[in-house]
N, C-alpha and C positions, 0 to 999 in steps of 0.2 A: 369500845374495843372492836368495833366493826362487826358485832354479832348481836343476837337477841338473848336477853336474860329474862327468866320467869321465876316467880316466887310463889310457892304453895305453902301456906302456914296453917297450922291447926292450933286453936287456942284451948287451953285448959279451962275448966269451968270457973276457976277462981282467977283467971288471967286478968291483969290490969291492962285494959284496952289502950289507954293513952300511952302507957309505957311501951307497949308493943309497937304502936304506931310510930313513936319516936325512934324505936330501934330500927324499924323499916326505913325511915328517912335517913338515919345514920348509915345503914348498910348500903343504901343506894348512893349516898354521897361518897362512901369509901370506894365503891366501884368506879365512880367517876374520877376520884382522886388517883386511883391506880392507873387509869388510862392517861391522865395528865402526866404522871411520872414516867410511865414505862412504854408508852406508844412509840414504836419505831417509825410511825408514819407522821408524827408531829415533830417538826424541826425544833420546837421550843420545849419539848419534853426533857426531863433531866437525863433520861437514858440516851437520847440523841445528842445532847450537849456533852455528856460524859464520853460518848464514843468519838466525838470530834475533838476531844481534848480541850473543850472550852470550860469544863467544870471538873473540879477534883472530887473524888469520892468522899473525902472528908467534908466537903461542902454540900453534899446531897442530903436529902431527907433520910432519916434512919431506915425507912422502908427499903431504900436502895441497897444499903449494906446487908440487910436481912435477906433480900431476894437473891442478890449475887452470891451470898454465902450458901444459900440453899442450892443454887445452881452448881456451885463448886462441889458440894457434897454429892449431888446426883451425877455429876461428871466423873467423880472418883468411883462411885458405886458402879457405874456402867462402863468403866474403862474407856471413857471418852466418846461413847456412842451418843450420849446426851451432852451437849455443850452449848453454852451461851456465847462462845467465842468463835463460832465457825467462820473460817476464812479470814481470821484476824479481826472480825468486827465485834459488835456487842449486841446480842439479841436474846433477851431472856424470855421471849414470848412462849417458848415451849413449856415454861413452868409458871409464869406470872399470872396467867388467867386462872389456873387452878388454885394458886395461892390466894388470889383476890376473892374468888368464890368461897373457898373454905373459910376465910376470915369473916366475910360477910355473913355466912351461915351461922358461925359461932356467935356473932353479934346478935342475931335474931333469937338464937336459942337462949342466950343470956338475958334477953329482954322479956322472956316469959312465954315464948311459943312452946307448946307441948311437942310439936313436931315441925320440922323444916325440910323442905325440898327446894333447893336453889339450883336452877339449871342455867349454865352459862354456855351458850352455843353448843348444846348437846353433851356437855360434861356436867355431872351432877354431884352435889354434896347433899347428904341426907343426915338428919338427926331425928331421933325419936322414931315413930312408926305406928303401924306398919306402912312400908312403902314398897311399891313395885315399879321397877324401871326396865323398860324394854330396850334391847340392843338392836338397833336398826340393821336390816339386811342390806349390805352395800351393793348387792347385785339385783335387788328387787325393791325399788323405791316404794316406801310406804309399808313394807313388810318388816317383820321382826324375826330374828334368828334365835333369840333366847330372852328370858325375863328374869331379872335379879330381884329378889325379895329380901327385905331386912326389917328388923325391929330396933336397930341400933345405928350408931354413927357409921356411915359407909360412903365411899365415893366411887363413882363409875366414870371412867374416861376412855374415849375411843379415838384412835388415830387411823388415818388412811386417806385415800384420794377421792372417796365418793363425793364429798361436798365441795372440796376446793381444788381438785386435781392433784397431781403429784407435787407436793410441797415439802416432803421429808426425804432427805438424801442420806446416803452413807457419808458421814463427816470425814472419813479417811480418804474417800475417792471423789466425792462430789457427785457421784452417779446414783441413780435410784437403787434401792436395796436389792441384793441378789435374792431371787425368789420372793419378790414383793407380794405382800398379802393384800387382799381386798380391804380388810380392816383388822384391827387388833384392839381389844378392850381390856383394860386393867382395872381391877377392883382392889382398893386398899381402904383403910379407915379414913384417910385424909386425901383431898383432891390435889394438894400440892404435889405429893409423891405420885399419885395415880396419873396425873397429867404428864409429868416428866418421864415416868417409866413406860407409859404407852408410847411416847415419842421414841425413846431409846430402843424399846423392844421392836417397834416397827422398823426402825432404821437397821437393826441387826438382821432382819429377814429370817432366814432359817435358824439362826442362833438364838432368837428371842425366846423360844419356849424354854430351853434349858436354863437361860439366865433368870427368867421369871420364877422357875421352879426353885431356885436357890435363894430367893429373897423372902424374908419373914413377912407375914401378914400381907402378902401380895399374891394375887391370882390373875390368870389371863385366859382370854377366849379369843380365838382367831378364826377368820373366814378367809380361805385361800381364793386365788383367782378362779379356780375351777369350781368353786362353791362348796368344797369340802371344808370341814371345821376341825379344830383341835382345841383342847383346853388343858390347863394345868391340873395337877392331881387334886387340888383342893377346891377347884372352882365349883364343882357340883353342889356343894353345901349352900351356895348362894342362889341356886336356881329354884324357881317355883314350878310346880306341876299344874298350876291352875291356868285358866284361860288367859291368853295373851291380849285379848281385844281391848282391855281398858287400861293397859300400862302405858305411861308416857314414854316416848322413845328417847334414847340417848345416842 
């Protein structure tokens, strides 16, 4: 998927080692399979062939139908601020990485891992715990602006231009968002939704905070271009007051 993935697994005392190793192999294979199906940079991927009209949706792998259905649901929820059909094309990459990581993390949890932290390019799916995940400071490379802590399933996804430049636009105008933020982080139980909602809220610019406030099980934290921050009303319960030095950045 053009990015780095990292796995942090904790084994229970009675964990079946071979079973967990087999689960890890299967999870890695599932991530590679997702890239084969959904990469918009591969001309032979199913999503590229579907976009060119060379393949019917009915002839695609079941994962394609699932992902496009999830994209449609997030598009409806966001009023079109998230879309896999921007400009008449087909590009589900604003959701599919989160979906692939969430699925792979579930595979590891079901293979006997007591706790799982799967980081896909800075977007993180957690199971078990305790886990602490740092939110990178987009204006100070290497620094953190906050640390999320959890003992349960949780996902942390961040959108913004710090790593890849300006790659998220207002889908209604094609222009960068009005009042563009330096970064916007969304926390939800699953990374599929966190990934898509971080993209949508970032595209909304100034409207993103109110939209996130109205969503169940969804919280947000933003860094503005001037370094100021805001957070939704329920975000504080995810924050740790401990030292930030040992938390992996997201």
